[in-house]
C-alpha positions in Angstrom: 6.6 35.7 -43.6 4.2 36.1 -40.6 2.8 33.4 -38.4 -0.5 33.3 -40.3 1.2 32.7 -43.6 3.4 30.0 -41.9 0.2 28.2 -40.7 -1.3 28.4 -44.2 1.8 26.9 -45.7 1.9 24.2 -43.1 -1.7 23.2 -43.8 -1.0 23.0 -47.5 2.1 20.8 -46.8 0.0 18.5 -44.5 -2.7 18.3 -47.2 -0.1 17.4 -49.9 1.3 14.6 -47.7 -2.1 13.7 -46.2 -1.7 10.0 -45.6 1.8 10.3 -44.0 0.6 13.2 -41.8 -2.6 11.3 -40.9 -0.7 8.3 -39.6 1.4 10.4 -37.3 -1.6 12.4 -36.3 -3.5 9.2 -35.3 -0.6 7.9 -33.2 -0.6 11.2 -31.4 -4.4 11.0 -31.0 -4.0 7.6 -29.4 -1.5 8.9 -26.9 -3.7 11.9 -26.0 -6.8 9.7 -25.8 -5.0 7.5 -23.2 -3.9 10.5 -21.3 -7.1 12.5 -21.3 -9.5 9.5 -21.4 -8.1 7.5 -18.5 -7.4 10.5 -16.3 -11.0 11.8 -16.9 -12.3 8.3 -16.1 -10.3 8.2 -12.9 -11.6 11.6 -11.9 -15.2 10.6 -12.7 -14.9 7.4 -10.6 -13.2 9.2 -7.7 -15.9 11.9 -7.7 -18.7 9.4 -7.8 -17.1 7.4 -5.0 -16.5 10.6 -3.0 -20.2 11.4 -3.2 -21.1 7.8 -2.2 -18.7 7.9 0.8 -20.1 11.3 1.8 -23.6 9.8 1.8 -22.2 7.1 4.1 -20.7 9.7 6.5 -17.2 9.7 5.1 -17.0 13.4 5.4 -17.6 13.4 9.2 -15.5 13.7 12.3 -16.6 12.2 15.7 -15.5 13.4 19.1 -15.5 11.1 22.1 -13.9 11.2 25.6 -10.4 9.7 25.6 -10.6 6.0 26.1 -7.1 5.6 27.5 -6.0 6.6 31.0 -4.1 9.8 31.2 -0.5 9.0 32.1 0.1 11.5 34.9 -0.2 11.5 38.6 -1.6 14.0 41.1 -1.3 13.6 44.9 0.2 10.1 44.3 -2.8 8.8 42.4 -3.2 8.2 38.8 -5.9 10.3 37.2 -9.1 8.6 36.2 -10.2 8.0 32.7 -11.2 11.3 31.0 -14.6 12.6 32.0 -17.6 12.2 29.6 -18.6 15.1 27.4 -21.4 16.8 29.3 -24.5 18.3 27.8 -23.3 21.8 28.4 -19.9 21.1 26.8 -21.6 19.5 23.8 -23.9 22.4 23.2 -21.0 24.9 23.8 -19.0 23.1 21.1 -21.9 23.1 18.7 -22.3 26.9 19.2 -18.6 27.8 18.9 -17.4 25.5 16.1 -17.6 27.7 13.0 -15.7 25.8 10.4 -17.0 26.8 6.9 -19.8 24.6 5.6 -19.6 22.4 8.7 -22.7 21.4 10.8 -22.5 19.9 14.2 -24.8 17.2 15.6 -25.2 16.2 19.3 -26.5 12.8 20.3 -26.6 10.4 23.2 -27.4 6.7 23.5 -30.1 6.5 26.1 -30.7 2.7 26.2 -29.2 -0.1 24.3 -31.9 -2.8 24.9 -35.3 -1.0 24.6 -38.6 -2.5 23.8 -41.0 -0.5 21.6 -44.7 -1.3 21.8 -47.8 -0.4 19.7 -51.0 -2.0 20.8 -50.4 -5.7 21.1 -47.3 -5.6 19.0 -43.8 -5.1 20.4 -40.2 -5.4 19.3 -37.5 -7.6 20.7 -35.5 -6.0 23.5 -32.7 -5.1 21.1 -33.7 -1.6 20.0 -31.4 1.3 20.6 -32.9 4.5 21.9 -31.0 7.5 20.9 -31.5 11.2 21.7 -30.7 13.4 18.7 -30.8 17.0 17.5 -32.1 18.3 14.1 -28.7 17.7 12.3 -28.2 14.1 13.3 -30.2 12.4 10.5 -28.5 14.4 7.7 -25.0 13.9 9.2 -25.5 10.2 9.7 -27.0 9.8 6.2 -30.4 8.5 7.4 -33.2 9.0 4.9 -36.9 9.1 5.6 -39.3 6.8 3.9 -42.2 8.7 5.4 -42.8 11.7 7.6 -40.2 14.3 8.6 -37.3 15.2 10.9 -37.8 16.8 14.3 -38.5 20.5 14.1 -36.4 23.1 16.0 -39.3 23.6 18.3 -39.6 19.9 19.1 -35.9 19.7 19.8 -35.9 22.8 22.0 -39.0 21.7 24.0 -38.0 18.1 24.2 -41.4 17.0 22.9 -42.7 13.4 23.0 -42.1 12.7 19.4 -40.2 9.8 17.9 -38.6 8.6 14.6 -38.5 4.9 14.1 -36.1 2.7 12.2 -36.9 0.4 9.3 -36.9 -2.9 11.3 -39.0 -1.3 14.1 -41.5 -0.2 11.5 -41.6 -3.8 10.1 -42.2 -5.2 13.5 -45.0 -2.8 14.6 -46.6 -1.7 11.4 -45.9 -4.5 8.9 -43.5 -2.1 7.0 -46.3 0.4 6.2 -44.5 3.7 6.7 -47.5 5.9 6.1 -49.6 3.9 8.5 -47.1 4.5 11.3 -47.2 8.3 11.1 -49.2 9.8 13.9 -49.4 6.6 15.9 -48.5 6.6 19.6 -45.9 4.0 20.7 -44.5 3.2 24.1 -40.8 3.1 24.9 -40.7 1.7 28.4 -43.4 3.6 30.2 -43.1 6.8 28.0 -45.5 7.6 25.2 -44.2 9.0 21.9 -45.9 10.1 18.7 -44.4 8.8 15.5 -43.4 11.7 13.2 -41.0 9.9 10.9 -40.0 6.5 9.5 -36.5 5.7 8.2 -35.4 4.0 5.1 -33.5 0.8 5.6 -29.7 1.4 6.0 -28.4 -2.0 6.9 -25.7 -2.9 9.5 -22.5 -1.2 10.5 -20.0 -3.7 11.8 -22.1 -5.8 14.3 -24.7 -3.1 14.8 -27.9 -2.8 12.9 -28.8 0.8 12.0 -32.4 -0.2 11.4 -33.2 -1.3 15.0 -33.0 2.3 16.3 -35.5 4.8 17.4 -34.8 8.5 17.9 -36.2 11.0 20.3 -35.4 14.8 20.7 -32.2 15.4 22.6 -33.8 17.4 25.5 -36.4 14.7 25.9 -33.5 12.2 26.3 -31.8 14.4 28.8 -35.0 14.7 30.8 -35.6 11.0 31.1 -32.2 9.5 30.8 -29.8 12.3 31.8 -27.3 11.4 34.6 -24.2 13.1 35.9 -22.0 10.7 34.0 -23.9 10.6 30.7 -21.8 11.2 27.7 -23.0 13.3 24.7 -21.3 12.4 21.4 -20.4 15.1 18.9 -20.3 14.7 15.1 -19.3 17.4 12.7 -19.9 16.8 9.0 -18.4 18.9 6.2 -19.6 19.2 2.6 -16.1 18.9 1.1 -14.4 15.6 2.2 -11.0 17.1 1.2 -11.3 19.5 4.2 -11.5 16.8 6.8 -8.0 17.4 8.1 -8.5 21.1 8.5 -11.9 20.6 10.1 -10.3 18.1 12.5 -7.7 20.6 13.5 -10.3 23.3 14.1 -12.4 20.9 16.1 -9.5 20.0 18.3 -8.9 23.7 19.1 -12.5 24.4 19.8 -12.9 21.3 22.0 -9.8 22.1 24.1 -11.4 25.5 24.8 -14.7 23.9 25.7 -13.0 21.4 28.1 -10.9 24.3 29.5 -7.6 22.5 28.9 -4.3 24.3 29.6 -1.6 24.6 27.0 0.5 21.9 28.7 -2.3 19.4 29.1 -2.9 16.6 26.7 -6.2 16.2 24.9 -8.7 14.3 27.1 -10.8 13.5 24.1 -10.4 11.6 20.8 -11.3 12.7 17.3 -12.0 10.0 14.7 -12.1 10.8 11.1 -14.1 8.7 8.7 -12.2 9.4 5.5 -9.8 6.5 5.6 -11.2 4.6 2.7 -11.5 7.8 0.6 -7.9 8.7 1.4 -6.8 5.2 0.4 -8.7 5.5 -2.9 -7.1 8.9 -3.6 -3.6 7.3 -3.0 -4.4 4.5 -5.4 -5.7 6.9 -8.1 -2.6 9.0 -7.7 -0.5 6.0 -8.7 -2.9 5.2 -11.5 -2.5 8.8 -12.8 1.3 8.5 -12.8 1.1 5.1 -14.6 -1.4 6.6 -17.2 0.9 9.6 -17.9 3.9 7.3 -18.3 2.0 5.0 -20.8 0.8 8.1 -22.7 4.2 9.6 -22.8 5.7 6.4 -24.2 3.0 6.4 -26.9 3.8 10.0 -27.7 7.5 9.3 -27.8 6.8 6.9 -30.7 4.7 9.5 -32.3 7.4 12.1 -31.8 10.0 9.9 -33.5 7.6 9.3 -36.4 6.9 13.0 -36.7 10.6 13.8 -36.8 11.1 11.3 -39.5 8.3 12.8 -41.6 9.7 16.3 -41.1 13.2 15.2 -42.2 11.7 13.6 -45.3 9.7 16.8 -45.9 12.9 18.9 -45.7 14.6 16.7 -48.2 11.7 16.7 -50.6 11.3 20.5 -50.4 15.0 21.4 -50.6 14.5 23.3 -53.8 11.4 25.1 -52.4 13.6 26.2 -49.4 16.2 27.5 -51.8 13.6 29.6 -53.7 12.2 31.1 -50.5 15.7 32.0 -49.3 16.4 33.6 -52.7 13.3 35.7 -52.4 14.4 37.0 -49.0 13.3 34.5 -46.4 15.6 34.4 -43.4 16.8 31.4 -41.5 14.3 32.2 -38.8 11.4 32.3 -41.3 12.3 28.8 -42.6 12.8 27.4 -39.2 9.4 28.8 -38.0 7.7 27.4 -41.1 8.8 23.8 -40.5 8.3 24.1 -36.7 4.8 25.4 -37.3 4.0 22.3 -39.4 5.2 19.9 -36.7 3.2 21.7 -34.0 0.1 21.9 -36.1 0.2 18.1 -36.8 0.5 17.4 -33.1 -2.2 19.9 -32.2 -4.6 18.3 -34.7 -3.8 14.9 -33.3 -4.2 16.3 -29.8 -7.6 17.8 -30.5 -8.8 14.5 -31.9 -7.4 12.7 -28.9 -9.1 15.1 -26.5 -12.5 14.6 -28.1 -12.0 10.8 -28.0 -10.8 11.1 -24.4 -13.9 13.0 -23.3 -16.0 10.4 -25.0 -14.2 7.7 -23.0 -14.8 9.6 -19.7 -18.5 10.1 -20.6 -18.9 6.4 -21.3 -17.3 5.5 -18.0 -19.6 8.0 -16.2 -22.7 6.4 -17.9 -21.5 2.9 -17.0 -21.1 3.6 -13.3 -24.1 5.9 -13.2 -21.9 8.8 -12.0 -21.6 12.4 -12.8 -19.4 13.4 -15.7 -16.8 16.1 -15.1 -15.5 18.2 -18.0 -11.7 17.6 -17.7 -10.5 21.1 -18.3 -7.2 20.4 -16.5 -6.5 17.3 -18.5 -7.5 19.0 -21.8 -5.0 21.8 -21.0 -2.4 19.1 -20.2 -3.1 17.4 -23.5 -2.6 20.6 -25.5 0.6 21.5 -23.6 2.0 18.0 -24.2 1.2 18.3 -27.9 2.9 21.7 -28.2 6.0 20.3 -26.4 6.1 17.1 -28.6 5.6 19.1 -31.8 8.3 21.6 -30.8 10.9 18.9 -29.8 10.1 16.7 -32.9 10.2 19.6 -35.4 13.1 21.5 -33.9 15.9 19.5 -35.5 14.3 19.2 -39.0 13.5 23.0 -38.8 17.1 23.9 -37.9 18.4 21.6 -40.7 16.1 23.3 -43.2 17.1 26.8 -42.0 20.8 26.0 -42.5 20.6 24.8 -46.1 22.7 26.8 -48.5 20.3 28.6 -50.9 22.6 28.1 -54.0 23.0 24.3 -53.3 19.3 24.1 -52.6 18.3 25.7 -55.9 20.5 23.1 -57.7 18.9 20.2 -55.8 16.8 17.8 -58.0 
């Protein structure tokens, strides 16, 4: 008897004991639904939150001069606090850092208490003036409500152009973004033409992101550049899971840019913004383990029920087994027949559970307005678990059936 014939016999047996098989099948389906559904929902939530954190800059690394004094002495004097990152060093890092999918932004805070004027209107002296390059807005997740980012030409030439924050726009132009475009504002004694207006972003810690204005980096260097001015570096990566690798690569590149010898400590700090995301991943790992444990306990109950059904089936079909053996069926044929029945029942329950699990994941994605991910890995895990459960549950009944004496089986009533 080949495998195809065994499957046909198994399906006929399931049909003849439909209610009994259906109950076991549903128990298995519940277990697989828990397994696939919850794991899919967790992945959907994690993916959605990863995207949200990426938009908030959670896929970025920041490079600053070291804040602590270097603990070594030269000529009897303690070395001073590490030097700021110069303009040339910042631009050299931007050119040399070639981590896949990474983009580097250079910026510098020019003035922390600027006043921006337009006509008779002016802001409070709490506006931060920042010099940026063309990558800064994207890397910092600023979005434009009107206008555009600086062009490469404006960045290279240090043009007198400006992008204003949401609160600045409210103060000078009554929040009318389109009306602000093309207008000339004053920052101190310098005139700038407005080319972009930012969407509101809210505050970060005690700092408002909406009370900022941005000018091209070279323009900032021209008017505010000093020998001790620091230029901050930010590298952002598309895939948040690559933060660690990007950080290591950035460390090596920055050491070369700062011309540090092998024995010297880093005179710069690298801060990663993936802490919340990493914590979330750790929590979801624990949730996955708990989900798998719960699903396996449910499947253990299903496995016991399936084994009981198969043992009853062996008893009910003792005479049938004797006839098959009398017609030439081997022990292996009989064992394979009953093992096939057990695996088919678990696979049918597993397929139903996978469908229900996908529906659960889809509902969660809709509820959180996230992107649904087809859980191919969890589907494969569900099928594998079904095969294992079916094999373990059906093995003992199948062995018992294969060892029945054909003469005694034919006498069985």
